[in-house]
C-alpha positions as CSV (number, residue, x, y, z in Angstrom):
1,M,-0.4,-5.2,-25.7
2,T,0.0,-1.5,-25.2
3,T,-1.9,0.4,-22.4
4,E,-3.5,3.6,-23.3
5,T,-2.7,6.6,-21.0
6,I,-4.1,10.0,-20.6
7,D,-1.3,11.4,-22.6
8,S,-2.3,9.3,-25.7
9,V,-6.1,10.0,-25.5
10,S,-7.6,12.9,-27.6
11,T,-9.3,15.7,-25.9
12,A,-12.5,14.6,-27.4
13,E,-12.2,11.1,-26.1
14,F,-11.0,12.3,-22.6
15,E,-13.9,14.6,-22.4
16,N,-16.4,11.8,-23.5
17,A,-15.0,9.7,-20.9
18,V,-15.6,12.4,-18.1
19,R,-19.1,12.9,-19.4
20,Q,-19.9,9.0,-19.1
21,Y,-18.5,9.0,-15.8
22,I,-20.3,11.9,-14.6
23,S,-23.6,10.5,-16.0
24,W,-22.9,7.2,-14.4
25,A,-22.1,8.5,-11.0
26,A,-25.1,10.8,-11.0
27,A,-27.5,7.7,-11.6
28,W,-25.7,5.4,-9.1
29,D,-27.6,5.1,-5.7
30,G,-24.7,4.0,-4.0
31,A,-25.5,0.4,-3.7
32,L,-22.9,-2.2,-3.9
33,P,-23.7,-5.8,-4.8
34,A,-22.8,-8.1,-1.9
35,D,-20.7,-10.5,-4.2
36,V,-18.6,-7.4,-5.2
37,F,-18.2,-6.1,-1.6
38,F,-17.1,-9.7,0.0
39,G,-14.9,-10.1,-3.2
40,I,-13.1,-6.8,-2.5
41,W,-13.0,-7.5,1.1
42,A,-11.3,-10.8,0.5
43,D,-8.8,-9.2,-1.7
44,L,-7.9,-6.7,0.9
45,Q,-7.8,-9.3,3.7
46,Q,-5.4,-11.4,1.7
47,E,-3.1,-8.2,1.4
48,K,-2.6,-8.3,5.2
49,K,0.4,-10.5,5.5
50,P,2.9,-10.2,8.4
51,L,5.8,-7.9,7.9
52,Q,9.1,-9.6,7.7
53,L,12.3,-8.1,9.3
54,Q,15.6,-9.6,9.5
55,A,18.0,-8.2,12.3
56,R,21.6,-8.5,13.0
57,V,23.9,-7.1,15.6
58,V,26.7,-4.9,14.3
59,Q,29.4,-3.8,16.9
60,G,26.8,-4.2,19.6
61,Q,23.9,-2.5,17.9
62,L,20.7,-3.8,16.6
63,Q,20.4,-3.4,12.8
64,F,17.0,-4.1,10.8
65,M,17.0,-5.0,7.2
66,T,13.8,-5.1,5.3
67,P,13.0,-6.7,1.7
68,T,13.4,-4.2,-1.0
69,E,9.7,-4.8,-2.3
70,G,8.2,-3.9,1.4
71,T,6.5,-0.9,2.4
72,I,8.2,-0.5,5.8
73,K,11.0,1.8,6.5
74,V,14.0,1.0,8.9
75,V,17.2,2.7,9.8
76,D,19.6,0.9,12.0
77,N,17.4,-0.1,15.3
78,A,14.3,2.2,14.3
79,I,11.3,0.9,12.5
80,Y,9.2,3.8,10.8
81,L,5.5,2.9,11.0
82,E,2.9,3.8,8.2
83,D,0.9,6.0,10.8
84,G,4.2,8.2,11.4
85,R,5.3,6.6,14.7
86,E,8.8,5.4,15.2
87,L,9.8,2.4,16.9
88,V,13.1,2.2,18.4
89,I,14.5,-0.9,20.0
90,H,17.6,-1.0,22.2
91,L,19.6,-4.0,23.0
92,E,20.5,-4.5,26.7
93,P,23.5,-6.5,27.7
94,A,22.7,-10.0,29.0
95,P,22.9,-10.4,32.7
């Protein structure tokens, strides 16, 4: 099975697809059927899984590791959140 990309579509096919989309969008009233809405909502909710981090102490310093497929970024003891904030965790010696 091959997937057609924009590079493999002729100019005429591309222009026709754009015209069809514009025509469809102009006629659409913005309503979304409830089953479609709730189906998409359920899919989005399933994607909200806990983020898994592993940590270890290396020469007295906390070091995080993330799965390679994850979207979270870490460097040593700093966690970089998607909204741009940085969470830094410092270890304190036990009393």
